[in-house]
C-alpha positions in Angstrom: 108.1 111.1 51.4 110.1 108.0 52.4 113.7 108.6 53.6 113.8 112.1 54.0 116.3 113.5 56.6 118.1 117.0 57.0 121.1 117.0 54.9 122.5 120.8 55.8 121.8 123.6 56.8 124.0 126.6 55.3 125.0 130.2 56.6 126.3 133.5 54.5 129.0 135.1 56.4 131.9 138.1 55.2 134.2 135.8 57.5 133.5 131.8 57.3 136.8 131.2 59.0 135.5 133.1 61.9 132.5 131.4 61.9 134.0 127.7 61.3 136.1 128.5 64.3 133.4 129.5 66.7 131.0 126.4 65.7 134.1 124.2 66.0 135.0 125.6 69.6 131.5 125.8 71.0 129.7 122.6 69.3 132.8 120.6 68.1 132.2 120.7 64.6 134.6 119.3 62.4 135.7 120.5 59.3 135.1 118.1 56.1 136.6 118.5 52.7 134.6 120.8 51.0 134.6 121.2 46.6 136.1 124.4 45.2 133.6 126.4 43.5 135.8 129.1 42.0 133.9 132.2 42.4 133.4 132.1 46.4 134.3 130.3 49.2 132.9 127.7 51.4 133.9 125.8 54.8 131.8 122.6 55.4 131.4 121.4 59.2 130.0 118.2 60.4 129.0 117.1 63.8 130.9 114.5 64.4 129.3 111.0 64.3 126.5 112.3 62.7 124.9 113.3 59.2 124.6 117.0 60.4 126.5 119.4 58.0 126.5 123.1 58.1 128.0 124.8 55.3 129.1 128.4 55.6 128.9 130.2 52.5 131.1 133.4 51.4 128.6 136.2 51.4 127.6 137.7 47.9 128.4 141.4 48.2 126.0 142.0 45.9 123.3 141.1 48.0 121.2 143.4 49.5 119.8 140.7 52.3 120.6 141.7 56.0 123.5 139.4 57.1 121.6 138.9 60.1 119.9 141.0 63.1 123.1 142.6 63.5 122.8 144.2 60.4 118.8 144.3 59.5 117.4 147.7 59.7 116.1 147.4 63.1 118.9 145.4 64.9 117.9 142.9 67.2 120.9 142.2 69.7 118.9 140.6 72.9 119.2 137.0 72.8 115.5 137.2 74.9 113.8 137.8 71.8 115.1 134.8 70.0 112.7 131.9 71.5 110.4 133.6 69.4 112.3 134.7 66.6 114.5 132.3 63.8 116.9 130.1 65.2 118.7 127.1 65.0 118.3 124.4 68.1 120.9 121.7 69.1 120.1 119.2 72.0 123.3 118.4 74.7 123.5 116.0 76.9 126.1 118.3 79.2 123.6 121.5 79.2 124.9 122.4 82.4 128.7 122.6 81.4 127.9 123.9 77.6 126.1 126.7 79.9 129.4 127.6 81.6 131.3 127.5 78.6 129.2 130.1 76.8 130.1 132.7 80.0 133.2 131.6 80.0 133.5 133.0 76.5 131.6 135.6 77.6 128.7 135.3 75.1 125.5 137.0 75.8 122.8 134.2 76.7 118.9 133.9 77.7 118.2 131.2 79.9 114.6 129.5 80.2 112.9 126.3 80.2 109.6 124.6 78.4 106.7 125.0 80.4 107.1 121.5 82.0 110.4 122.4 83.5 112.3 119.5 81.7 114.0 120.7 79.1 116.2 123.7 79.8 117.1 126.3 76.8 119.6 128.8 76.3 119.3 131.2 73.4 122.4 133.1 72.1 123.9 134.6 69.1 126.7 133.3 66.7 129.6 136.1 65.3 127.6 136.9 62.9 123.9 137.6 64.4 122.2 134.4 63.9 119.8 132.9 66.3 120.8 129.8 68.2 119.5 127.3 71.0 120.7 125.0 72.9 118.0 122.7 74.9 119.0 119.9 77.6 118.2 116.0 77.0 115.0 115.3 78.7 116.7 112.0 80.5 120.0 114.7 81.5 
């Protein structure tokens, strides 16, 4: 398919403003204009100077789906399970500085590297329990 690219990722949340603040503080997302849907609220975020958007959508209280690992039948709160679980991955050129930011904010992490040792990885959860990975760039 010609011209295919990732447009956005969506996350459902009971507190979209809290989740927006997390992604703005941790990853530097900026809030962009979002439509008014009426029956539910949204916050749209974008990575500056890119076309990657994150759509935060107010959770539908009538859904029976778990919100994330924290509310699943068998909660998984240990980030060491994330390398083989559902997660989003971002790459950063300032990996050590980013890692220090997570530690300064008291975020529990799990660190590892790819088998060749060239790319470092850190796994953690956002406030709603969504799995995240941040990887160093190979040339950093």
